[in-house]
DSSP file (Angstrom, degrees, kcal/mol; ACC not computed):
  #  RESIDUE AA STRUCTURE BP1 BP2  ACC     N-H-->O    O-->H-N    N-H-->O    O-->H-N    TCO  KAPPA ALPHA  PHI   PSI    X-CA   Y-CA   Z-CA
    1    1 A X              0   0    0      0, 0.0     2,-0.4     0, 0.0    69,-0.2   0.000 360.0 360.0 360.0 133.4   -1.5   10.5   33.3
    2    2 A X  E     -A   69   0A   0     67,-2.9    67,-2.9     0, 0.0     2,-0.5  -0.991 360.0-137.1-126.7 126.0   -3.7   12.0   30.6
    3    3 A X  E     -A   68   0A   0     -2,-0.4    65,-0.2    65,-0.2     3,-0.1  -0.708  21.2-179.5 -80.4 123.9   -3.5   10.9   26.9
    4    4 A X  E     -     0   0A   0     63,-3.3    22,-2.8    -2,-0.5     2,-0.3   0.834  60.2 -11.0 -93.7 -39.5   -3.6   14.0   24.7
    5    5 A X  E     -AB  67  25A   0     62,-1.4    62,-2.0    20,-0.2     2,-0.4  -0.994  47.8-152.2-159.6 160.4   -3.4   12.4   21.3
    6    6 A X  E     -AB  66  24A   0     18,-2.6    18,-3.3    -2,-0.3     2,-0.4  -0.996  12.5-175.0-137.6 130.1   -2.9    9.1   19.3
    7    7 A X  E     +AB  65  23A   0     58,-2.3    58,-2.3    -2,-0.4     2,-0.4  -0.988   6.3 179.1-130.3 121.5   -1.6    9.0   15.8
    8    8 A X  E     -AB  64  22A   0     14,-3.0    14,-2.7    -2,-0.4     2,-0.4  -0.957   6.2-174.7-124.4 141.3   -1.4    5.7   13.9
    9    9 A X  E    S+AB  63  21A   0     54,-2.1    54,-1.4    -2,-0.4    12,-0.2  -0.999  72.9   3.6-135.8 138.7   -0.2    5.0   10.3
   10   10 A X  E    S+     0   0A   0     10,-3.0    49,-2.6    -2,-0.4     2,-0.9   0.861  77.8 170.5  55.4  40.9   -0.3    1.7    8.5
   11   11 A X  E >   -A   58   0A   0      9,-0.4     3,-1.8    47,-0.2     4,-0.3  -0.738  23.8-155.5 -83.0 109.3   -2.0    0.1   11.4
   12   12 A X  G >  S+     0   0    0     45,-2.5     3,-1.0    -2,-0.9     4,-0.4   0.726  84.9  67.9 -65.1 -25.3   -3.1   -3.3   10.0
   13   13 A X  G 3  S+     0   0    0     44,-0.6    -1,-0.3     1,-0.2    30,-0.1   0.633 108.9  38.9 -72.8 -10.5   -6.0   -3.9   12.4
   14   14 A X  G X >S+     0   0    0     -3,-1.8     3,-1.6     5,-0.1     5,-1.0   0.340  86.3 100.8-112.6   3.7   -7.8   -1.0   10.7
   15   15 A X  G X 5S+     0   0    0     -3,-1.0     3,-1.4    -4,-0.3    -2,-0.1   0.823  74.6  61.0 -62.6 -31.9   -6.7   -1.8    7.1
   16   16 A X  G 3 5S+     0   0    0     -4,-0.4    -1,-0.3     1,-0.3    -2,-0.1   0.688  98.0  60.0 -68.9 -16.2  -10.1   -3.4    6.3
   17   17 A X  G < 5S-     0   0    0     -3,-1.6    -1,-0.3     2,-0.2    -2,-0.2   0.590 115.2-114.2 -84.5 -10.5  -11.8   -0.1    7.0
   18   18 A X  T < 5S+     0   0    0     -3,-1.4     2,-0.5    -4,-0.4    -3,-0.2   0.429  73.6 134.1  89.8  -0.7   -9.8    1.7    4.3
   19   19 A X      < +     0   0    0     -5,-1.0    -1,-0.3     1,-0.2    -2,-0.2  -0.742  26.0 172.5 -86.0 122.7   -8.1    3.9    6.8
   20   20 A X  S    S+     0   0    0     -2,-0.5   -10,-3.0     1,-0.3    -9,-0.4   0.696  73.2  19.7 -95.6 -26.2   -4.3    4.1    6.3
   21   21 A X  E     -B    9   0A   0    -12,-0.2     2,-0.4   -11,-0.1    -1,-0.3  -0.999  63.5-177.2-146.8 140.9   -3.8    6.8    8.9
   22   22 A X  E     -B    8   0A   0    -14,-2.7   -14,-3.0    -2,-0.3     2,-0.4  -0.999   5.2-170.8-142.1 138.5   -5.8    8.0   11.9
   23   23 A X  E     -B    7   0A   0     -2,-0.4     2,-0.4   -16,-0.2   -16,-0.2  -0.983   8.5-172.8-131.6 120.1   -5.1   10.8   14.4
   24   24 A X  E     -B    6   0A   0    -18,-3.3   -18,-2.6    -2,-0.4     2,-0.4  -0.925   6.4-160.6-114.3 136.4   -7.3   11.2   17.5
   25   25 A X  E     -B    5   0A   0     -2,-0.4     2,-0.5   -20,-0.2   -20,-0.2  -0.948   6.4-158.4-114.9 139.8   -7.1   14.0   20.0
   26   26 A X        +     0   0    0    -22,-2.8   -21,-0.1    -2,-0.4     5,-0.1  -0.615  42.5 134.7-115.0  69.1   -8.5   13.7   23.4
   27   27 A X        +     0   0    0     -2,-0.5     2,-0.3     3,-0.1    -1,-0.1   0.347  54.1  75.5-101.1   4.6   -9.1   17.3   24.4
   28   28 A X  S    S-     0   0    0     -3,-0.2     3,-0.0     1,-0.1     0, 0.0  -0.789  87.6-116.7-110.6 157.8  -12.6   16.8   25.9
   29   29 A X  S    S+     0   0    0     -2,-0.3     2,-0.4     1,-0.1    -1,-0.1   0.808 102.0  34.9 -64.8 -28.6  -13.4   15.2   29.3
   30   30 A X        -     0   0    0      2,-0.0     2,-0.4    -3,-0.0    -1,-0.1  -0.985  66.8-168.3-130.1 139.1  -15.2   12.3   27.6
   31   31 A X        -     0   0    0     -2,-0.4     2,-0.5    -5,-0.1    -5,-0.0  -0.990   5.2-161.5-126.2 133.6  -14.5   10.6   24.4
   32   32 A X        -     0   0    0     -2,-0.4     2,-0.6     2,-0.0    -2,-0.0  -0.964   2.6-165.4-117.7 127.4  -16.9    8.2   22.7
   33   33 A X        -     0   0    0     -2,-0.5     2,-0.3     2,-0.0    -2,-0.0  -0.956  16.8-173.5-111.6 116.7  -15.8    5.7   20.0
   34   34 A X        +     0   0    0     -2,-0.6     2,-0.3     7,-0.0    -2,-0.0  -0.824  20.5 116.4-112.6 147.8  -18.7    4.2   18.2
   35   35 A X        -     0   0    0     -2,-0.3     3,-0.1     5,-0.0     5,-0.1  -0.867  57.6 -76.6 169.3 163.9  -18.9    1.5   15.6
   36   36 A X    >   -     0   0    0     -2,-0.3     3,-1.4     1,-0.2     5,-0.3  -0.207  67.7 -69.0 -71.8 167.5  -20.3   -2.0   14.8
   37   37 A X  T 3  S+     0   0    0      1,-0.2    -1,-0.2     2,-0.1     0, 0.0  -0.276 119.3  17.5 -55.8 137.1  -18.8   -5.2   16.2
   38   38 A X  T 3  S+     0   0    0     -3,-0.1    -1,-0.2     1,-0.1    -2,-0.1   0.595  85.7 117.6  79.2  12.0  -15.4   -6.0   14.8
   39   39 A X  S <  S-     0   0    0     -3,-1.4    -2,-0.1    -4,-0.0   -22,-0.1   0.555  90.2 -95.7 -91.6  -6.6  -14.6   -2.6   13.4
   40   40 A X  S  > S+     0   0    0     -4,-0.2     4,-2.1    -5,-0.1     5,-0.2   0.588  79.0 133.2 109.7  12.4  -11.5   -1.9   15.7
   41   41 A X  H  > S+     0   0    0     -5,-0.3     4,-1.9     1,-0.2     5,-0.1   0.946  80.1  44.2 -60.8 -48.8  -12.8    0.1   18.6
   42   42 A X  H  > S+     0   0    0      1,-0.2     4,-2.3     2,-0.2    -1,-0.2   0.859 110.4  56.3 -65.4 -35.7  -11.0   -2.1   21.2
   43   43 A X  H  > S+     0   0    0      2,-0.2     4,-1.7     1,-0.2    -1,-0.2   0.906 106.7  49.8 -62.3 -41.6   -7.8   -2.1   19.1
   44   44 A X  H  X S+     0   0    0     -4,-2.1     4,-0.6     1,-0.2    -2,-0.2   0.916 110.0  50.2 -62.2 -43.1   -7.7    1.7   19.1
   45   45 A X  H >< S+     0   0    0     -4,-1.9     3,-1.1     1,-0.2    -2,-0.2   0.907 109.0  52.1 -63.9 -40.7   -8.2    1.8   22.9
   46   46 A X  H >< S+     0   0    0     -4,-2.3     3,-1.4     1,-0.3    -1,-0.2   0.854 103.3  58.6 -63.2 -34.3   -5.3   -0.7   23.4
   47   47 A X  H 3< S+     0   0    0     -4,-1.7    -1,-0.3     1,-0.3    -2,-0.2   0.636  87.6  75.9 -72.4 -12.6   -3.0    1.5   21.2
   48   48 A X  T << S+     0   0    0     -3,-1.1    -1,-0.3    -4,-0.6    -2,-0.2   0.570  72.4 111.4 -72.5  -7.8   -3.6    4.4   23.6
   49   49 A X  S <  S-     0   0    0     -3,-1.4    -3,-0.0    -4,-0.2    17,-0.0  -0.361  75.0-132.1 -64.9 144.4   -1.2    2.6   26.0
   50   50 A X  S    S+     0   0    0     -2,-0.0    -1,-0.1     2,-0.0     3,-0.1   0.523  77.2 106.9 -75.3  -3.6    2.2    4.3   26.6
   51   51 A X  S    S-     0   0    0      1,-0.1    26,-0.0    26,-0.0    -2,-0.0  -0.373  87.0 -85.9 -71.2 154.5    3.9    0.9   26.0
   52   52 A X        -     0   0    0      1,-0.1    -1,-0.1    -2,-0.0    27,-0.1  -0.246  51.5-102.5 -59.1 149.8    5.7    0.4   22.7
   53   53 A X        -     0   0    0     11,-0.1     2,-0.6     1,-0.1    -1,-0.1  -0.365  30.8-109.3 -73.0 152.4    3.6   -0.8   19.8
   54   54 A X    >   -     0   0    0      1,-0.1     3,-2.1    -2,-0.1     4,-0.2  -0.754  22.7-145.1 -82.9 119.1    3.6   -4.4   18.7
   55   55 A X  G >  S+     0   0    0     -2,-0.6     3,-1.3     1,-0.3    -1,-0.1   0.715  93.7  69.3 -61.6 -21.7    5.4   -4.5   15.3
   56   56 A X  G 3  S+     0   0    0      1,-0.2    -1,-0.3   -44,-0.0    -2,-0.0   0.655  94.5  56.7 -72.1 -13.4    3.1   -7.3   14.0
   57   57 A X  G <  S+     0   0    0     -3,-2.1   -45,-2.5   -45,-0.1   -44,-0.6   0.396 101.2  69.1 -95.4   2.3    0.2   -4.9   13.9
   58   58 A X  E <  S-A   11   0A   0     -3,-1.3   -47,-0.2   -47,-0.2   -48,-0.1  -0.934  71.3-133.5-126.9 144.2    1.9   -2.3   11.6
   59   59 A X  E >   -     0   0A   0    -49,-2.6     3,-2.2    -2,-0.4    22,-0.1  -0.412  51.2 -70.4 -83.7 168.5    3.0   -2.3    8.0
   60   60 A X  E 3  S+     0   0A   0      1,-0.3    22,-0.2    -2,-0.1    -1,-0.1  -0.383 126.1  23.9 -61.0 131.4    6.4   -1.2    6.8
   61   61 A X  E 3  S+     0   0A   0     20,-4.0    -1,-0.3     1,-0.3    21,-0.2   0.430  97.6 131.2  88.8   0.6    6.6    2.6    7.2
   62   62 A X  E <   - C   0  81A   0     -3,-2.2    19,-2.7    19,-0.7     2,-0.3  -0.308  32.1-179.0 -80.6 167.0    4.0    2.6    9.9
   63   63 A X  E     -AC   9  80A   0    -54,-1.4   -54,-2.1    17,-0.2     2,-0.4  -0.990  24.0-143.7-159.7 162.9    4.2    4.2   13.3
   64   64 A X  E     -AC   8  79A   0     15,-2.2    15,-2.3    -2,-0.3     2,-0.4  -0.998  18.5-177.7-130.0 127.4    2.4    4.9   16.6
   65   65 A X  E     -AC   7  78A   0    -58,-2.3   -58,-2.3    -2,-0.4     2,-0.5  -0.988   0.6-176.4-128.2 122.2    2.8    8.3   18.3
   66   66 A X  E     -AC   6  77A   0     11,-2.5    11,-3.0    -2,-0.4     2,-0.5  -0.980  11.0-156.6-119.1 125.8    1.1    8.9   21.7
   67   67 A X  E     -AC   5  76A   0    -62,-2.0   -63,-3.3    -2,-0.5   -62,-1.4  -0.904  20.2-178.6-102.9 126.8    1.3   12.3   23.4
   68   68 A X  E     -AC   3  75A   0      7,-2.8     7,-3.0    -2,-0.5     2,-0.5  -0.927  22.1-151.4-128.6 145.6    0.8   12.2   27.1
   69   69 A X  E     +AC   2  74A   0    -67,-2.9   -67,-2.9    -2,-0.3     2,-0.4  -0.979  22.1 171.1-114.9 130.0    0.7   14.7   29.9
   70   70 A X  E >   - C   0  73A   0      3,-2.8     3,-1.9    -2,-0.5    -2,-0.0  -0.945  66.4 -20.9-144.4 119.4    1.8   13.5   33.4
   71   71 A X  T 3  S-     0   0    0     -2,-0.4     3,-0.1     1,-0.3    -1,-0.0   0.865 127.4 -48.3  51.6  43.3    2.4   15.7   36.4
   72   72 A X  T 3  S+     0   0    0      1,-0.3     2,-0.3     0, 0.0    -1,-0.3   0.383 116.7 109.3  84.4  -4.4    2.8   18.8   34.4
   73   73 A X  E <   -C   70   0A   0     -3,-1.9    -3,-2.8     2,-0.0     2,-0.4  -0.823  60.5-136.6-107.2 148.1    5.2   17.3   31.9
   74   74 A X  E     -C   69   0A   0     -2,-0.3     2,-0.4    -5,-0.2    -5,-0.2  -0.829  19.8-170.6-101.5 137.8    4.6   16.5   28.2
   75   75 A X  E     -C   68   0A   0     -7,-3.0    -7,-2.8    -2,-0.4     2,-0.5  -0.986  13.0-160.3-130.3 139.6    5.8   13.2   26.7
   76   76 A X  E     -C   67   0A   0     -2,-0.4     2,-0.5    -9,-0.2    -9,-0.2  -0.974  13.3-166.9-119.3 115.2    5.8   12.1   23.1
   77   77 A X  E     -C   66   0A   0    -11,-3.0   -11,-2.5    -2,-0.5     2,-0.4  -0.910   8.8-172.9-108.9 121.9    6.2    8.3   22.7
   78   78 A X  E     -C   65   0A   0     -2,-0.5     2,-0.4   -13,-0.2   -13,-0.2  -0.917  21.2-173.8-121.3 139.9    7.0    6.9   19.3
   79   79 A X  E     -C   64   0A   0    -15,-2.3   -15,-2.2    -2,-0.4     2,-0.4  -0.984  20.0-168.4-124.3 117.7    7.2    3.4   17.8
   80   80 A X  E     -CD  63  87A   0      7,-1.6     7,-1.6    -2,-0.4     2,-0.3  -0.897  16.4-169.6-113.5 135.5    8.6    3.6   14.2
   81   81 A X  E     +C   62   0A   0    -19,-2.7   -20,-4.0    -2,-0.4   -19,-0.7  -0.575  39.5 131.3-123.0  67.7    8.5    0.7   11.8
   82   82 A X        +     0   0    0     -2,-0.3     2,-0.3   -22,-0.2    -1,-0.1   0.496  68.1  45.3 -95.8  -7.1   10.7    2.0    8.9
   83   83 A X  S    S-     0   0    0      2,-0.4   -22,-0.2    -3,-0.2     4,-0.1  -0.781  95.5 -99.5-129.6 172.4   12.8   -1.1    8.7
   84   84 A X  S    S+     0   0    0     -2,-0.3     2,-0.4   -24,-0.1    -1,-0.1   0.877 112.7  56.7 -62.9 -36.9   12.2   -4.9    8.7
   85   85 A X  S    S-     0   0    0      1,-0.1    -2,-0.4    -3,-0.0    -3,-0.1  -0.780  99.6-108.8 -94.0 140.6   13.1   -5.0   12.4
   86   86 A X        -     0   0    0     -2,-0.4     2,-0.5    -5,-0.1    -5,-0.2  -0.348  24.8-154.2 -68.1 147.5   11.1   -2.7   14.8
   87   87 A X  B      D   80   0A   0     -7,-1.6    -7,-1.6    -4,-0.1    -5,-0.1  -0.989 360.0 360.0-122.4 122.6   12.8    0.3   16.3
   88   88 A X              0   0    0     -2,-0.5   -10,-0.2    -9,-0.2    -1,-0.1   0.406 360.0 360.0-104.7 360.0   11.4    1.6   19.6
């Protein structure tokens, strides 16, 4: 399994940084995420999981989209938080 990209919007664990939306592409063999302690590096890595997002980490209207390649097939995994209850 290869993670191709990660797109987050209204991700509350990065809200203190002033970022409302972030899109990362992993098109190189190595990716380095740098930052001081407590800035959200580990949170970003955890969100790369293909598992559904935890609705408590997202504001209303937020989402998580992970694009994955596995055995020659492409997958787009979405968690959308457009309502009070999460929709996976």
